Wavefront OBJ file of the C-alpha trace (Angstrom):
o trace
v -0.006 0.012 -0.012
v 1.396 3.403 -0.961
v 2.309 5.783 1.811
v -0.453 8.360 2.542
v 0.557 11.976 2.220
v 0.173 13.769 5.559
v -2.963 15.895 5.679
v -2.960 18.445 8.595
v -3.641 22.065 9.393
v -0.358 22.977 7.674
v -1.727 21.439 4.397
v -4.362 24.165 4.132
v -3.313 27.430 2.473
v -5.100 30.722 1.853
v -3.860 32.644 -1.182
v -4.253 36.369 -1.354
v -5.972 37.909 -4.345
v -2.996 38.359 -6.594
v -1.536 34.943 -5.808
v -4.676 33.136 -6.778
v -5.020 35.150 -10.041
v -1.430 34.411 -11.061
v -1.767 30.709 -10.024
v -5.053 30.158 -11.830
v -5.191 32.932 -14.595
v -7.322 30.760 -16.810
v -10.316 31.149 -14.278
v -10.143 34.959 -14.907
v -9.143 35.506 -18.420
v -9.543 32.215 -20.317
v -6.571 30.923 -22.229
v -3.245 32.675 -22.101
v -1.867 32.497 -25.625
v 0.675 34.689 -27.364
v -1.680 37.078 -29.129
v -2.114 35.081 -32.313
v -5.815 34.426 -31.534
v -8.516 37.071 -31.035
v -9.540 35.512 -27.633
v -6.006 35.222 -26.167
v -5.693 36.558 -22.594
v -3.858 39.786 -23.453
v -6.915 41.028 -25.375
v -9.114 40.053 -22.395
v -6.852 42.196 -20.244
v -7.342 45.179 -22.564
v -11.131 44.533 -22.726
v -11.426 44.477 -18.969
v -9.981 47.998 -18.817
v -11.912 49.425 -21.687
v -15.136 47.902 -20.376
v -14.910 50.195 -17.374
v -14.502 53.288 -19.725
v -17.449 52.108 -21.682
v -19.610 51.927 -18.507
v -18.650 55.502 -17.882
v -19.848 56.559 -21.322
v -23.123 54.603 -20.864
v -23.698 56.564 -17.652
v -23.298 59.775 -19.621
v -19.751 60.603 -18.488
v -17.104 60.915 -21.205
v -17.692 60.554 -24.962
v -14.020 59.812 -25.936
v -11.596 56.989 -25.138
v -7.949 57.119 -26.152
v -6.029 53.825 -26.630
v -2.328 53.707 -27.484
v -0.621 50.421 -27.997
v 2.774 49.047 -28.923
v 3.724 45.369 -29.330
v 3.824 44.764 -25.518
v 2.245 47.834 -23.738
v -1.131 49.488 -23.585
v -2.376 52.923 -22.399
v -6.089 53.673 -22.052
v -7.421 57.088 -21.041
v -11.077 57.898 -20.673
v -12.830 61.119 -19.734
v -15.480 59.846 -17.415
v -15.967 60.714 -13.708
v -12.641 59.331 -12.616
v -12.209 56.823 -9.725
v -12.894 58.509 -6.432
v -9.293 59.418 -5.268
v -9.509 57.808 -1.918
v -10.418 54.521 -3.475
v -7.993 54.376 -6.428
v -5.748 51.670 -4.909
v -8.709 49.615 -3.554
v -10.535 49.665 -6.937
v -7.555 47.982 -8.732
v -6.245 45.711 -5.938
v -9.007 44.502 -3.754
v -11.312 41.782 -5.079
v -15.077 42.482 -4.868
v -14.387 46.225 -4.592
v -16.031 48.634 -7.184
v -18.892 50.874 -7.969
v -21.000 48.341 -9.851
v -22.627 46.683 -7.003
v -24.996 49.678 -6.711
v -27.481 48.663 -9.364
v -28.790 52.248 -9.628
v -25.423 53.521 -10.792
v -24.669 50.596 -13.218
v -27.990 49.089 -14.093
v -26.778 47.112 -17.140
v -23.038 46.930 -16.905
v -20.845 44.077 -18.170
v -18.395 43.874 -15.276
v -20.323 43.309 -12.113
v -18.008 41.171 -10.054
v -15.209 43.569 -9.263
v -12.594 41.209 -10.661
v -11.488 42.366 -14.127
v -9.178 45.328 -13.348
v -7.580 43.343 -10.452
v -6.803 40.456 -12.838
v -5.099 42.905 -15.322
v -3.078 44.330 -12.348
v -2.044 40.865 -11.027
v -1.046 39.579 -14.562
v 0.969 42.734 -15.489
v 4.695 43.177 -14.940
v 3.850 46.917 -14.583
v 0.435 48.426 -13.953
v -0.111 52.156 -13.381
v -3.434 53.767 -12.628
v -4.107 57.568 -12.444
v -7.429 59.162 -11.679
v -8.300 62.804 -12.440
v -11.150 64.164 -10.492
v -12.209 67.795 -9.819
v -8.793 69.293 -10.447
v -7.049 66.831 -8.300
v -5.115 63.639 -9.299
v -3.848 60.416 -7.741
v -1.302 57.947 -9.116
v -0.509 54.341 -7.940
v 1.833 51.913 -9.632
v 2.015 48.041 -9.131
v 4.261 45.186 -10.268
v 2.591 41.807 -10.567
v -0.092 43.131 -8.205
v 2.324 44.429 -5.551
v 1.967 48.127 -4.752
v 5.366 49.799 -5.475
v 4.309 53.500 -5.714
v 1.691 55.478 -3.835
v 1.866 59.137 -4.731
v 0.030 61.624 -2.672
v -2.873 63.567 -4.260
v -1.962 66.765 -6.052
v -3.529 69.483 -8.196
v -4.049 69.008 -12.003
v -5.511 70.861 -14.821
v -6.429 67.647 -16.732
v -9.997 66.707 -17.544
v -11.756 64.211 -15.351
v -11.196 60.600 -16.103
v -9.002 57.586 -15.514
v -5.784 56.580 -17.226
v -4.338 53.047 -16.949
v -1.026 51.761 -18.455
v -0.158 48.067 -18.264
v 2.535 45.768 -19.535
v 1.456 42.065 -19.452
v 3.825 39.825 -17.583
v 6.038 37.931 -20.061
v 6.537 35.003 -17.604
v 2.788 34.271 -17.993
v 2.133 35.350 -21.631
v 5.114 33.816 -23.340
v 6.429 35.384 -26.623
v 3.364 37.562 -26.855
v 2.659 40.613 -28.900
v -0.553 42.586 -29.573
v -1.924 42.387 -33.065
v -3.681 45.658 -34.112
v -6.229 43.804 -36.352
v -7.800 42.114 -33.267
v -7.890 45.313 -31.308
v -9.422 47.181 -34.144
v -12.248 44.538 -34.412
v -12.857 44.996 -30.665
v -12.994 48.747 -31.044
v -15.365 48.595 -33.964
v -17.779 46.532 -31.832
v -17.586 49.068 -29.026
v -18.493 52.056 -31.334
v -21.185 50.069 -33.129
v -22.871 49.434 -29.861
v -22.467 52.921 -28.494
v -23.459 55.607 -31.026
v -21.847 58.882 -30.111
v -18.755 57.313 -28.699
v -15.334 58.116 -30.276
v -12.390 55.786 -29.739
v -8.991 57.002 -30.825
v -6.618 54.045 -31.379
v -2.994 54.738 -32.202
v -4.030 57.937 -33.959
v -6.981 56.400 -35.864
v -10.591 57.581 -35.041
v -13.422 55.019 -34.663
v -17.080 56.077 -34.477
v -20.486 54.952 -35.705
v -23.621 56.748 -36.279
v -26.086 53.864 -37.159
v -25.023 51.138 -34.766
v -25.549 47.504 -35.882
v -26.490 48.760 -39.329
v -22.930 49.989 -39.674
v -21.610 46.679 -38.368
v -23.329 44.698 -41.133
v -22.319 47.292 -43.722
v -18.652 46.897 -42.630
v -18.792 43.083 -42.700
v -20.667 42.596 -45.941
v -20.640 44.092 -49.449
v -23.564 45.638 -51.288
v -23.319 43.129 -54.149
v -23.535 40.220 -51.726
v -26.830 41.362 -50.150
v -30.142 39.870 -51.358
v -32.128 42.853 -49.897
v -31.318 46.040 -47.993
v -30.307 45.589 -44.291
v -33.298 45.512 -41.969
v -32.626 47.633 -38.883
v -34.860 47.303 -35.902
v -34.509 49.086 -32.462
v -36.504 48.966 -29.292
v -35.942 49.485 -25.532
v -32.846 47.460 -24.664
v -32.741 45.635 -27.980
v -31.348 46.333 -31.444
v -31.350 44.073 -34.458
v -29.865 44.313 -37.968
v -30.293 41.447 -40.446
v -30.135 40.621 -44.082
v -29.435 37.533 -46.329
v -26.364 37.151 -48.526
v -25.022 34.872 -51.143
v -22.647 32.924 -48.886
v -23.148 29.537 -47.266
v -24.003 29.117 -43.579
v -25.271 31.456 -40.972
v -23.314 34.415 -39.603
v -24.233 36.138 -36.307
v -22.832 38.946 -34.111
v -24.396 38.918 -30.772
v -23.875 41.214 -27.781
v -25.096 41.545 -24.223
v -24.603 44.928 -22.382
v -21.897 45.671 -24.907
v -20.062 42.443 -24.476
v -19.422 40.492 -27.723
v -20.681 37.011 -26.957
v -18.605 35.200 -29.583
v -20.101 31.801 -28.547
v -23.693 33.045 -28.494
v -25.947 31.938 -25.730
v -29.622 32.240 -24.822
v -30.125 35.545 -26.703
v -28.724 34.285 -30.039
v -30.664 31.049 -29.801
v -33.824 32.993 -29.061
v -33.193 35.214 -32.064
v -32.653 32.315 -34.458
v -35.893 30.720 -33.254
v -37.863 34.031 -33.490
v -36.833 34.742 -37.120
v -38.018 31.335 -38.213
v -41.302 31.690 -36.373
v -42.038 35.203 -37.619
v -41.126 34.417 -41.277
v -43.275 31.249 -41.290
v -46.301 33.222 -39.992
v -45.739 36.142 -42.274
v -45.713 33.928 -45.403
v -48.167 31.445 -43.872
v -45.761 28.660 -45.044
v -44.089 26.005 -43.041
v -40.643 26.577 -44.527
v -37.810 24.459 -43.246
v -35.871 26.367 -40.571
v -32.613 25.703 -42.345
v -33.917 27.291 -45.553
v -35.050 30.393 -43.709
v -31.680 30.786 -41.911
v -29.455 29.855 -44.760
v -27.116 32.710 -45.820
v -28.419 34.966 -42.996
v -26.106 37.726 -41.764
v -27.481 39.261 -38.498
v -26.411 41.218 -35.431
v -28.387 41.335 -32.182
v -27.621 43.475 -29.057
v -29.655 43.315 -25.878
v -29.301 44.868 -22.378
v -30.182 42.872 -19.329
v -29.883 43.356 -15.631
v -27.475 41.038 -13.691
v -26.331 39.041 -16.720
v -25.170 35.459 -16.087
v -22.376 34.412 -18.346
v -20.906 30.897 -18.612
v -17.373 31.946 -17.737
v -15.473 35.033 -16.459
v -14.425 35.861 -20.068
v -18.199 36.379 -20.829
v -18.222 34.878 -24.303
v -21.575 33.005 -23.894
v -24.799 34.194 -22.223
v -26.323 31.856 -19.766
v -29.145 34.155 -18.463
v -32.665 32.869 -18.860
v -34.271 36.205 -17.916
v -33.590 39.851 -18.756
v -33.807 40.812 -15.162
v -34.747 39.547 -11.711
v -38.350 40.585 -12.355
v -38.326 40.525 -16.144
v -39.565 38.180 -18.827
v -37.464 35.244 -20.179
v -34.817 36.238 -22.784
v -36.658 33.925 -25.219
v -39.997 35.772 -24.674
v -38.444 39.235 -24.691
v -36.640 38.620 -28.041
v -39.465 36.617 -29.575
v -42.122 39.267 -28.848
v -39.924 42.049 -30.296
v -38.979 40.158 -33.399
v -42.514 39.001 -33.970
v -43.907 42.535 -34.000
v -40.971 44.580 -35.364
v -39.983 42.231 -38.186
v -43.606 41.444 -39.178
v -44.328 45.180 -39.385
v -41.177 45.812 -41.384
v -42.023 43.067 -43.961
v -45.566 44.351 -44.334
v -44.366 47.932 -45.084
v -41.470 46.747 -47.420
v -42.998 44.290 -49.917
v -39.837 44.368 -52.161
v -37.825 43.116 -49.184
v -40.319 40.449 -48.387
v -40.267 39.209 -51.909
v -36.475 39.089 -52.006
v -36.480 37.221 -48.709
v -38.982 34.715 -50.081
v -36.759 34.233 -53.156
v -33.716 33.575 -51.022
v -35.701 30.943 -48.964
v -36.920 29.211 -52.068
v -33.430 29.126 -53.557
v -32.131 27.621 -50.358
v -34.945 25.028 -50.462
v -34.044 24.036 -54.058
v -30.318 23.767 -53.211
v -31.068 21.591 -50.202
v -33.328 19.220 -52.178
v -30.799 19.108 -55.018
v -28.008 17.742 -52.741
v -30.318 15.696 -50.441
v -29.452 12.357 -52.173
v -25.725 12.866 -52.363
v -25.689 14.300 -48.855
v -27.479 11.242 -47.384
v -24.943 8.874 -49.050
v -21.993 11.012 -48.125
v -23.075 11.211 -44.515
v -23.597 7.459 -44.326
v -20.031 7.047 -45.686
v -18.681 9.624 -43.217
v -20.449 7.840 -40.261
v -18.949 4.534 -41.260
v -15.535 6.096 -41.787
v -15.822 7.910 -38.364
v -15.463 4.535 -36.713
v -12.087 4.154 -38.233
v -11.228 7.369 -40.077
v -7.834 6.686 -41.726
v -7.494 10.440 -42.368
v -8.177 11.545 -38.809
v -5.967 10.834 -35.788
v -8.313 12.228 -32.988
v -7.514 13.531 -29.627
v -9.248 12.780 -26.389
v -10.753 16.255 -25.528
v -12.918 18.444 -27.804
v -13.946 22.035 -27.863
v -17.576 21.210 -26.879
v -16.407 19.414 -23.723
v -16.694 21.234 -20.358
v -12.967 21.004 -19.593
v -10.389 23.621 -18.528
v -8.265 22.676 -21.683
v -11.060 22.982 -24.198
v -9.482 26.171 -25.599
v -6.370 24.215 -26.438
v -8.114 21.686 -28.750
v -6.455 21.775 -32.174
v -6.786 19.975 -35.474
v -3.658 19.983 -37.615
v -4.386 19.678 -41.414
v -1.225 18.222 -42.980
v -0.077 17.241 -46.456
v 0.914 13.612 -46.980
v 1.753 10.842 -44.608
v 5.261 11.947 -43.903
v 4.357 15.293 -42.232
v 1.396 13.586 -40.586
v 3.605 10.922 -39.057
v 5.919 13.472 -37.423
v 3.072 15.553 -35.957
v 1.204 12.366 -34.802
v 4.215 11.053 -32.935
v 5.017 14.303 -31.193
v 1.485 15.746 -30.528
v -0.324 16.040 -27.188
v -2.910 13.238 -27.534
v -5.204 14.950 -25.102
v -5.820 18.154 -27.153
v -4.204 17.786 -30.604
v -5.650 15.785 -33.531
v -4.261 15.321 -37.077
v -6.134 15.253 -40.368
v -4.090 14.008 -43.373
v -4.573 15.230 -46.862
v -3.625 13.130 -49.844
v -1.998 15.506 -52.294
v -3.541 18.801 -53.285
v -7.183 19.340 -52.456
v -9.689 20.391 -55.172
v -9.998 24.131 -56.001
v -13.611 24.627 -55.075
v -14.046 28.282 -55.977
v -17.278 28.813 -57.893
v -18.619 25.349 -57.053
v -21.754 24.704 -55.070
v -21.897 23.036 -51.702
v -22.665 19.829 -53.518
v -18.924 19.274 -53.985
v -18.435 19.092 -50.216
v -20.408 15.952 -50.228
v -19.165 14.546 -53.595
v -15.558 15.004 -52.592
v -14.750 12.392 -50.021
v -11.892 14.306 -48.458
v -13.894 17.547 -48.034
v -16.842 15.500 -46.567
v -14.575 13.702 -44.053
v -13.000 17.069 -43.086
v -16.312 18.820 -42.451
v -17.349 15.848 -40.353
v -14.102 15.785 -38.362
v -14.707 19.478 -37.579
v -18.496 18.878 -37.015
v -19.435 22.101 -38.931
v -21.895 20.713 -41.441
v -24.768 22.674 -39.807
v -22.724 25.620 -38.448
v -19.862 26.212 -36.036
v -21.900 26.004 -32.847
v -20.663 22.442 -32.215
v -17.196 22.841 -33.588
v -14.932 19.979 -32.251
v -11.626 21.934 -32.203
v -11.065 25.474 -31.178
v -7.966 25.879 -33.399
v -7.939 24.630 -36.996
v -4.362 24.737 -38.047
v -3.081 24.388 -41.697
v 0.337 22.745 -41.438
v 2.020 22.638 -44.841
v 5.536 22.803 -46.166
v 7.157 26.312 -46.554
v 7.505 25.818 -50.321
v 5.411 26.687 -53.477
v 3.393 23.459 -53.191
v 2.721 23.974 -49.486
v 1.665 27.600 -50.177
v -0.671 26.379 -52.835
v -2.316 23.864 -50.531
v -2.828 26.578 -47.995
v -4.663 28.657 -50.528
v -6.813 25.800 -51.627
v -7.775 25.009 -48.036
v -8.487 28.666 -47.210
v -10.647 28.748 -50.366
v -12.650 25.759 -49.088
v -13.283 27.341 -45.724
v -14.049 30.781 -47.076
v -16.313 29.440 -49.833
v -18.458 27.093 -47.673
v -17.673 27.983 -43.971
v -16.683 31.619 -43.798
v -17.863 31.991 -40.238
v -15.082 29.518 -39.177
v -12.540 32.053 -40.543
v -14.367 35.208 -39.241
v -14.705 33.654 -35.764
v -10.940 33.394 -35.616
v -10.572 29.567 -35.570
v -8.233 29.149 -38.661
v -4.414 29.440 -38.394
v -1.295 28.722 -40.351
v 1.412 26.805 -38.518
v 4.893 28.329 -38.557
v 7.689 25.856 -38.518
v 11.423 26.640 -38.491
v 13.167 27.117 -41.794
v 16.631 26.669 -40.307
v 18.383 24.883 -37.505
v 21.618 26.603 -36.425
v 23.779 24.771 -33.756
v 27.179 24.243 -32.278
v 28.232 21.698 -29.700
v 26.649 23.635 -26.881
v 23.413 25.140 -28.196
v 20.744 24.654 -30.850
v 18.671 27.603 -32.240
v 15.643 27.117 -34.466
v 15.004 30.053 -36.872
v 11.748 30.887 -38.473
v 13.160 33.566 -40.806
v 16.389 34.531 -42.517
v 16.879 37.382 -40.082
v 16.631 34.978 -37.138
v 19.194 32.713 -38.932
v 21.662 35.541 -39.360
v 21.213 36.565 -35.697
v 21.788 32.935 -34.559
v 24.978 32.624 -36.648
v 26.309 35.724 -35.167
v 25.501 34.622 -31.639
v 26.821 31.080 -31.881
v 30.160 32.165 -33.389
v 32.460 30.645 -36.008
v 31.026 28.187 -38.569
v 28.003 26.675 -36.794
v 26.171 23.784 -38.430
v 23.263 25.037 -40.407
v 20.327 22.815 -41.567
v 17.630 24.093 -44.025
v 14.243 22.364 -43.457
v 12.559 22.035 -46.806
v 9.531 19.992 -45.635
v 7.809 19.026 -42.393
v 8.576 15.374 -43.079
v 12.320 16.155 -42.717
v 11.822 17.312 -39.110
v 12.186 14.470 -36.646
v 9.119 13.810 -34.233
v 11.396 14.670 -31.331
v 12.125 18.108 -32.746
v 8.586 18.602 -34.008
v 7.344 18.319 -30.470
v 9.212 21.604 -29.717
v 7.209 23.422 -32.311
v 3.674 22.400 -31.484
v 3.891 22.810 -27.730
v 3.550 25.744 -25.442
v 5.763 27.867 -27.735
v 3.851 26.963 -30.914
v 3.867 29.816 -33.387
v 0.584 30.380 -35.265
v -0.356 33.018 -37.859
v -4.096 33.694 -37.646
v -6.056 33.846 -40.942
v -7.612 37.285 -40.641
v -10.272 38.391 -43.083
v -9.714 42.129 -43.711
v -11.872 42.362 -46.836
v -15.619 41.878 -46.549
v -15.856 41.047 -50.189
v -14.940 37.357 -49.898
v -16.269 36.453 -53.321
v -14.100 39.107 -55.059
v -11.083 38.023 -52.972
v -11.478 34.422 -53.907
v -12.240 35.214 -57.640
v -9.070 37.251 -57.873
v -6.726 34.754 -56.317
v -8.470 31.431 -57.119
v -10.617 32.215 -60.205
v -9.807 32.054 -63.853
v -8.656 35.676 -64.293
v -5.197 34.411 -65.242
v -3.863 37.527 -67.210
v -4.831 39.897 -64.355
v -3.348 37.765 -61.510
v -0.283 37.138 -63.738
v 0.364 40.820 -64.045
v -0.006 41.205 -60.259
v 2.470 38.431 -59.584
v 5.041 39.920 -62.041
v 4.588 43.328 -60.494
v 5.117 42.034 -56.975
v 7.786 39.373 -57.626
v 10.510 39.380 -55.118
v 13.778 37.332 -55.280
v 15.504 36.563 -51.998
v 19.046 35.287 -51.849
v 20.969 34.100 -48.761
v 23.813 36.478 -47.723
v 26.913 34.629 -48.862
v 29.121 36.902 -46.804
v 27.677 35.399 -43.624
v 28.590 31.789 -44.306
v 30.002 30.838 -47.647
v 29.126 27.188 -47.158
v 25.488 27.974 -47.489
v 24.246 27.392 -51.079
v 22.525 30.385 -52.709
v 18.782 29.791 -52.806
v 16.037 31.756 -54.664
v 12.567 31.772 -53.243
v 9.683 33.256 -55.063
v 7.389 34.989 -52.519
v 3.892 35.524 -53.794
v 1.597 38.076 -52.113
v -1.272 36.448 -50.300
v -3.869 38.789 -48.675
v -6.657 37.122 -46.779
l 1 2 3 4 5 6 7 8 9 10 11 12 13 14 15 16 17 18 19 20 21 22 23 24 25 26 27 28 29 30 31 32 33 34 35 36 37 38 39 40 41 42 43 44 45 46 47 48 49 50 51 52 53 54 55 56 57 58 59 60 61 62 63 64 65 66 67 68 69 70 71 72 73 74 75 76 77 78 79 80 81 82 83 84 85 86 87 88 89 90 91 92 93 94 95 96 97 98 99 100 101 102 103 104 105 106 107 108 109 110 111 112 113 114 115 116 117 118 119 120 121 122 123 124 125 126 127 128 129 130 131 132 133 134 135 136 137 138 139 140 141 142 143 144 145 146 147 148 149 150 151 152 153 154 155 156 157 158 159 160 161 162 163 164 165 166 167 168 169 170 171 172 173 174 175 176 177 178 179 180 181 182 183 184 185 186 187 188 189 190 191 192 193 194 195 196 197 198 199 200 201 202 203 204 205 206 207 208 209 210 211 212 213 214 215 216 217 218 219 220 221 222 223 224 225 226 227 228 229 230 231 232 233 234 235 236 237 238 239 240 241 242 243 244 245 246 247 248 249 250 251 252 253 254 255 256 257 258 259 260 261 262 263 264 265 266 267 268 269 270 271 272 273 274 275 276 277 278 279 280 281 282 283 284 285 286 287 288 289 290 291 292 293 294 295 296 297 298 299 300 301 302 303 304 305 306 307 308 309 310 311 312 313 314 315 316 317 318 319 320 321 322 323 324 325 326 327 328 329 330 331 332 333 334 335 336 337 338 339 340 341 342 343 344 345 346 347 348 349 350 351 352 353 354 355 356 357 358 359 360 361 362 363 364 365 366 367 368 369 370 371 372 373 374 375 376 377 378 379 380 381 382 383 384 385 386 387 388 389 390 391 392 393 394 395 396 397 398 399 400 401 402 403 404 405 406 407 408 409 410 411 412 413 414 415 416 417 418 419 420 421 422 423 424 425 426 427 428 429 430 431 432 433 434 435 436 437 438 439 440 441 442 443 444 445 446 447 448 449 450 451 452 453 454 455 456 457 458 459 460 461 462 463 464 465 466 467 468 469 470 471 472 473 474 475 476 477 478 479 480 481 482 483 484 485 486 487 488 489 490 491 492 493 494 495 496 497 498 499 500 501 502 503 504 505 506 507 508 509 510 511 512 513 514 515 516 517 518 519 520 521 522 523 524 525 526 527 528 529 530 531 532 533 534 535 536 537 538 539 540 541 542 543 544 545 546 547 548 549 550 551 552 553 554 555 556 557 558 559 560 561 562 563 564 565 566 567 568 569 570 571 572 573 574 575 576 577 578 579 580 581 582 583 584 585 586 587 588 589 590 591 592 593 594 595 596 597 598 599 600 601 602 603 604 605 606 607 608 609 610 611 612 613 614 615 616 617 618 619 620 621 622 623 624 625 626 627 628 629 630
C-alpha cells in the first residue's frame, strides 16, 4: 500500500487575491496564448480595462476613449468621472471592490463582479493607474499586483477621467505581442454598440452613427446582399439582419456591450424568433434551415445582472432579462414578431427578396439531399475508423479547462502527418491528413463538399456541417511545407473554408502553423530560426562556422524536434479576413482571371538570396514570394 501524504492544518493554504489570479489565470481571463488568436488573454486584459471606460460613457460621462498600444504595452485614457481618489488603490487591488454593486449606478453593466481590473493588475509586470477628479489627481503603480508606488494627491488641470497603463507579464504570456487587427475589431464593436462614442486608437478615429447597421455594412458588401439591411430598435434591444450569397449562418451577438462570440440564450432565441415570424408572415411551413441559410445578422440586448458561462463572458447563460423581467426567449421573440412582421408588411420588395432567397435555399437543399445522405452514411462509417483523422481525447464542446487548447492540424501527406502524430499532445491535438492537393472549389456549389470524400470527411471531423456551434476543435491549423506546393495547398484549404464555412474564419478559428526554416547549432546550443533574419542573428550569436540545416519540408523534421514546435511555444499566424468582399477576393486569387493575376504576380515578384558573406558554405537559394492577402 502506498504511503499516505500527511494531511494536517499545515496542508491548508489561503492565497491572497494576486497569488490566486497568477496561479489560476485561466479562471479569470480564459486561455493565455501569445496574441495570435482574438480571444487570447492579452486582449481580455485590454477589454477588462476598456469595459470600465464604456460603462462611464453609458452613464453619460465621457464621450471619448484614447487607446495607445505598442507590441507589448497598452495605455487607456477615458474622460469619465474618474475613480474617487480615496479608493484608487482599492479599486484595482481589492477583489469584490468597485462601484458596480450599486444597481442604480450601473444598471446594465458588463463587469459586475469587481474582478477584471484586479486580474489585469495581477497579471501585468507593470500596472499604473491615475485618476483625475475635480482638479485633483492620484497615481499608484504596481508590479505583478504588488503596490510599489503610492503618490500623494496633487492638483491638476487635466480633464476628469481615468488613465491606466499596463505591460502584461512575459513570464505568463510567453512570446506575446498585440495584433492591431484584433484590437481594431474589438474597438469597432464598441462604437457600433455605443453611438456617439469616439475611440482614438494609435491615432485612428473610430465612431459609428447607425449602430448595428454599420456593423453589417462593414462586414458585408452591397453586391452580396439579397435585400437592404433590416434595422430594428427597441428598448434594450437592437437588431440588424439581411441575407447574402454565402453559405452558412453568420451572427454577431452582444449583451450589455459584451461580444458574446459563442452566442448563448439571446442568440438562440433570435434564431428561433426569425424562423417563427417568417413562417407566420408567409403562412408557409418553410424548413428552418432554408429560412436561416445565408443569413447575416447582429443582435444586441441589455439585461440586468447578466449571467455568463465564464469570467471571459463569451456566452450568455441568463434565462431572464432581469430579476423581475420576462425570459430572454419571450423578450426577443415578442420584439422580433412585431418589429420584423411590421417591417415586412411595409416593405414588400424586401419580403419578396427574402422569399426568393428561402426558395433558392430550399431548391439547393433538395438538390443535394441524395448525395448528402450517401456522403453522411459514408462519413458515419468512416468515423469509426477514419484513416485520415487521428483524433484527440478532448474536444472544444467538452466542459474542460483545456477545451481552448483543442487543435486539429491539417497536414499534407503521410510523412508530415507521421511526425506531428508522434509528437503531438494526444489529449488536445488531432491530425487530419490530406492526400495531395485538395480540389480548387471556388465557384462550385456546396454539392462538392459531399461529392468530394476528403472535403466531406474534413467537415465531419470538424463537425461544422450545420454551422460552427458544435465545432470540435477551437484551433484549425493548416500545417504545410514552406514551399510553393505548401503555399498552394494553404490557398486551396482557405478557399474551401471561405467558400463554404466563412464563419469559421471570421470567428478566428483558422491558423497557419509556422515551422522553423533553419536549425543553427554548435556543440553547446541549438537555435531554431523561423526567418532569414533569425538565422543571421543565430549565426552571429553562436560564433564561427556553426552547423546550419535548412528544413525544406515538415517530413524532414524528426518527431522529437517537431514536439518543440507544437507545444507551449507554438507559433501560429491567424487567418484574418480584412476584406468583406470574400467572393471578389477568392475570384481574384483562385478564379480564372489568369492575365490579371499574372500581372499582379510579375509586379510584386521578389527574389530573395541568402547572404553569402555570412557563411560561404550555404548554397545560394532563390525563393519566389507571392503576395497572399486574406
